SEMARRO-860686 format. One record per residue (C-alpha): x, y negated, z negated. Coordinates in steps of 0.05 Angstrom, whole numbers, plus 5000, padded with zeros to 4 digits. Each point is the difference from the previous one (the first is absolute). Layout:
N
XYZ;...
//
This chain:
686
630421990823;500749585062;505250235051;503549455038;505549775046;505449504979;496049445032;493550224968;503050064930;503349315006;493349695020;496250354944;505249794947;500249285026;492449964997;499950324930;505349524973;497149355027;493749884956;502450264933;505049834946;500850694970;498550735014;503350675016;500450355068;502950695013;503150185067;501850725013;505750065051;503150545042;506049625029;504849534964;501249655067;492649865007;499649764928;505849515009;497049765066;493549844964;503749604947;504149645054;493749795037;495949854938;505049504973;499249475056;492550115003;499549834926;504749405008;494949725050;494950054943;504849644952;501450644960;506850314986;501650745000;504350304945;502950705007;500850414936;503650665001;498750434938;506750244971;501550755005;501850444940;497349514947;495550124941;492749925021;498149514945;506049575017;498250015074;492849794985;502249414956;505349795051;494850005056;495249574959;505649504986;501749955074;492749925019;499149444948;505849625032;496550085069;493449684983;496349775063;503950465045;498750675033;504450554971;502150605042;501550554950;503950615025;504050574969;494550334960;502250685026;506949944966;498149614938;500650524945;505650194952;505450495022;497650694981;493349714977;492850115022;498249625064;493449814966;503449634941;500649345036;493150065031;497050114931;503749404973;497549575057;492950264990;500249774927;501649315026;494750005055;495849454969;506049554992;502350155071;493149845029;499449364959;506549695026;498949455053;503950395052;497450395060;503550684995;501250485058;502150684973;503650455051;499150744986;503050525047;495350545025;504250534964;498449664932;492849795012;496750624971;504349954937;498249274994;492450105008;499550634958;505149794947;497349314985;492949955026;498549414954;505549595031;498050215071;492949764987;502549284992;502249955073;495149585039;503150175068;502750685022;503450085067;503950555035;505649785046;500350575049;504249715056;507050315004;504349595048;506650295025;506149804959;503849405024;506450235033;505449545023;501450095075;506949795022;498950065075;497449465045;495150475034;493650324977;499549564939;493950114956;495549424980;500450174926;500749444951;507149894975;500950074926;503349424964;506150104957;496149814937;494450505016;505050555014;503949884937;493649994960;498550715023;507250204987;499749734929;493650394990;503750635021;506049894954;495649804941;495450615004;504450565025;502750264934;493249944967;496750395057;505250564995;499450024924;492550125010;501550575048;496649665058;501650405063;505749745043;495550005061;495249524966;505849564976;502449985072;493149835029;498049484948;506649694980;506050165043;497250015071;496449334996;506349674971;504750325051;495749805059;498949304975;507449894987;501650275069;494949535032;503049414962;507050175024;502450244931;502550685023;505350074946;494849904946;495650515034;505850495002;501049924924;492850234989;500850595048;506250204963;496050034935;494750485028;502050734998;495050185054;501349415045;504050405051;494450515009;494749455005;504049625053;501650635039;492650194999;497949315024;505450005054;497750685025;492749785001;501549355036;504650345050;494650515018;494549485008;503949435032;506250325030;507449964982;501049325034;494649624963;502749384964;497150204933;502950705007;506949705011;499049514943;498050564953;506050435023;504649424982;496949954931;500950754989;507249935023;501349484947;497050454947;504450585022;506149544994;497949834929;499550744985;506850145030;497450385062;504549645050;499350545053;492449954999;500249245002;504750025058;495550475040;494049554989;503749365019;503050325062;493050195021;497349304987;505849705041;498850485057;492549845004;500949254995;505450015053;495450405046;494049554986;503149314994;506850025032;507049994971;500149264982;493049904973;500149724928;496350614974;505250465032;505749604970;496850044931;499850765008;507350015023;502049574941;496350474951;503350615029;506849664993;498449894927;498650744990;506650195035;503749514956;496950294937;501950695024;507249785009;500050005077;502949315003;502750035071;493350185031;496449504956;504849465023;498850175074;492449934991;500649354961;504549715053;494850165052;494549694958;504149364989;501949945073;492750095023;497149534949;505249475015;498450045074;492550044994;498649574938;506249564994;505249984945;496049574952;493850444999;498850324931;499950705029;506749885033;502949744935;497250614964;503650455050;506449614989;499650124925;498450735010;506050105044;504349624950;497950484945;502150605042;506749685017;501049894925;498550744988;505250185053;505149574964;500149445052;499149454949;502749465046;495150195055;494250024951;501949314973;500349695069;493050255017;497149784934;503049305007;497049955070;493350224974;500249524940;501949415044;494450155049;494850094944;502249354966;499449635066;493350305020;496450054933;503749574951;504550174941;494150104952;496250515042;499650694967;503150345061;505949524997;500950154926;499950755013;505349895054;504249614949;499350594951;502250505054;506249595016;501749954927;499850764994;505150065055;504449464970;499950414936;502150635038;505849595029;502249824931;497849275002;496250054935;500049254987;497249855070;494750554992;498049724932;499349295027;495550235056;495750444955;499249454948;497849525054;495250515030;497150164932;498849274982;496549875066;496250665001;497449854930;497649325023;496750275063;497050664977;500249984924;504350354948;496150665002;499350095075;503150665024;504949635047;502149554942;501450594954;503850355056;504749415006;500649964924;501950734999;505349905053;503049424962;500250444938;504050525039;505049475020;500749784928;501450734981;505550025053;502949364970;499850324930;494649534975;495850554969;496349544952;497749555057;498150605042;496050304942;496149354990;498050005073;498350745001;495649934939;496349445036;499250445062;497350574958;495249554963;497349695064;499250675036;496750324940;495049424996;498549975075;500850735021;499150404936;504650484963;499350575050;501649635064;506450245036;502849295002;498949934925;503650664988;505949785044;500449364958;500150424937;505650435029;504149395019;499449734930;502250674972;506349995043;501949334971;498650244929;504850585013;505349515024;499049604936;501150634959;492750094979;500050725022;494150234959;495549445026;502150145071;498650744992;493149874970;498049565059;502950475052;496450604970;493549615006;501549835072;501850715019;493850304967;495449515035;503550055067;499750764997;492649994983;498449475053;504450205058;502450714988;506850274980;503549895067;497649325022;505849515013;497949554942;499650594952;506950245020;502949304989;496849994931;502750694985;507049805022;499949364957;497850394939;505750495012;505149435000;497349764933;500250714972;507350055023;501549334965;496950304937;504450615005;494350475017;503950295058;496150665006;493349665010;503049485046;503050555043;493450375003;496349385025;505449835050;500050715028;492449945008;500949335037;505350285045;496150625020;493749595014;503849515044;503450575038;493150305013;496949335020;505749645034;505450505017;507050074972;503149405035;494949464987;503149414961;495150094943;501850744995;507449834999;498749484944;496650554959;505850475013;504949474976;496049874936;499950744984;507550045013;501449474948;495850384949;503850645015;506449614988;497349744933;498650734981;507250185016;498450375065;505349635041;500350525056;492549975008;500349245001;505550015053;496250495044;493849565002;504049375011;503750315059;493350195031;497549284989;506249705032;499950485059;492649885015;500249254989;506049935047;496350405054;493249674992;501749284981;507249925024;506649944962;499349264985;492850004975;499749744928;496950664976;505750395033;505249554968;496650094932;500150765010;507449965017;501449624936;495950494957;503750605027;506749654989;498349914926;498550744994;506550195034;503649564951;496650354942;502550665028;507149735004;500249955076;502849294997;502749975071;493350215030;496349514955;504649435020;499350155074;492349994995;500049364959;504549655049;495350195057;494049764959;503449344984;502149895072;492950155024;496649554948;504949435015;498450055074;492450094993;498449594938;505949534993;505449924946;495549634950;494150485001;498950314930;500250715030;506749845033;502749754933;497550634965;503850405052;506349604983;498950174926;499150745015;506550015041;503649654943;497650554953;502950535046;506749635004;500149974925;498750754994;505750125049;504749584957;500349395045;498149504946;503049395035;495750075062;494050184957;500749354960;500949605064;493750295031;496049914936;502049284995;497749885071;493550374986;498749614936;500749335035;495050225053;495050274949;500249364960;498549615063;494550475026;496650224935;502449534945;504050134936;494350334962;498150535051;501150714973;504750175058;504249374986;500350154926;502150735012;505449805050;502749474952;500650514944;503350525046;505049495026;501649774929;501250734979;504850125058;503849364987;500950184926;502750695019;505149735049;
//
């Protein structure tokens, strides 16, 4: 066995490949980073010799005989090339003997050696003894045996402009190749009871670091969310780095930010906030208040505050970020435009839809001027503006923008790119709001197919797509199909992320709504109580997400006939929403309307009418007379007038409401159809 550095192994392999047409070499490796570096350097060296390099990854969890035949087929199609063969450590059936595939390969050793392909077999040190002792006949056919001993540090993205490392940046393709390797092999590794620490070292950590270095932080976060021991691993690395390099080291701060994102995914908002406050403090001290690295930290902290429901403080920070970036970088700089969109999203959460729209229109105009209409950033800005138009009730305008963005995004990035499927998903949501459930379903099925193919069935984005499709199935009346999908999503989310992660709680809430639609009120209530208690623990009693969970539980109590319990929860929601968000926030006005309906069910018609008139006045002022939510408030008030015996005014209001719904949503929308039938019923009774 010949130990060697990256450079030494590259040179030996290049020399070994050059004079021959066939043969087998085995390279034992200790570091996946070093192995990938060898492959990256070997490729151009072979090109200079007029030889191509083909990478073959053995599939995990497959029958050994099938794997051997599949490898031979791939090698036959690579005649004249050098084949880099990896994955031997995972290539055996789930629950099977790790030697099965090796034995199958050993039976084919003469065929493998006879093929006109130079083969480099990568075997991790942890599997070398099993390889040599298990199939000595196959091992004897290797004409070159090397040991790659060099273990370079992982490539970590540094966001500061000081103390940059000289490590090679990882390309997007390289990073996603490692990520695909993780997603393809994770379940097989766990089925074979491979320790989590080894899965972390050999699969997760290389992919996470490569994605971070390539700027694909969200994709790195998805892998972290899948690893049950990721928090402990990151905390250990953070502690070790802090003790050796100090709390102000750039890589320490970068790692703290990664850990903060993981904590957010797990629902630990307080822990994420503490980490991001510390990062902001250190960067301000080191770099100054207006350094780009400091402003990134400030923006990240604002995002945590927003997620935690502290919208006022988040807005203050984002306004500071936007003001500083505008002054230092100029209004057209991508970072400035990003801050503009971030502030717009917070304004939207606060109910200031007009302010959000103004900022997004400014950002979109600047991006179009600076980068062109077809640039991915411009198309994302278009999608953001469409989302606000939808919130303002301009569904037709939102749909036009989203269709345009989708067409251009597909042309620029391809139909299966994550940004393309995100726009497709948003368009589907707008179609749902318009009542076009069939059109929405077609889009959501495309999103699910694309994400399953690109990301795999276990990826969080794939599960969100599955959940969105289930919601549409429920709207179409396919309750059993919706429930089946949502149970799958909840089971996987719980296993991946834990019972109290934000995504798991959303999945739990959605399943509860479907159970309620099926009439399974007891199980729906149990799930909703679980969601509510978890959100109270994680977010506090007055967070908007907590109040939404409280409102959902209230409606289930009402369906069970517990009207006093429903009223009690709805009064708490209205009181908290008024105090936290303000009386004219859309969520507060919705809470007002919900409580009014409960008062009406209890026979308190005067109290119900007073609340509905306040809700209608607020929605008219905030959203406008033609917004679908305003028109629904008109219909609710008409219902109360009818209950009180004032049929003439009820018919007048319903007629006004129906005209608005036809204009805003069309004749076939469920709300339009229901209002038409109600009005017809009242007119026949008159």
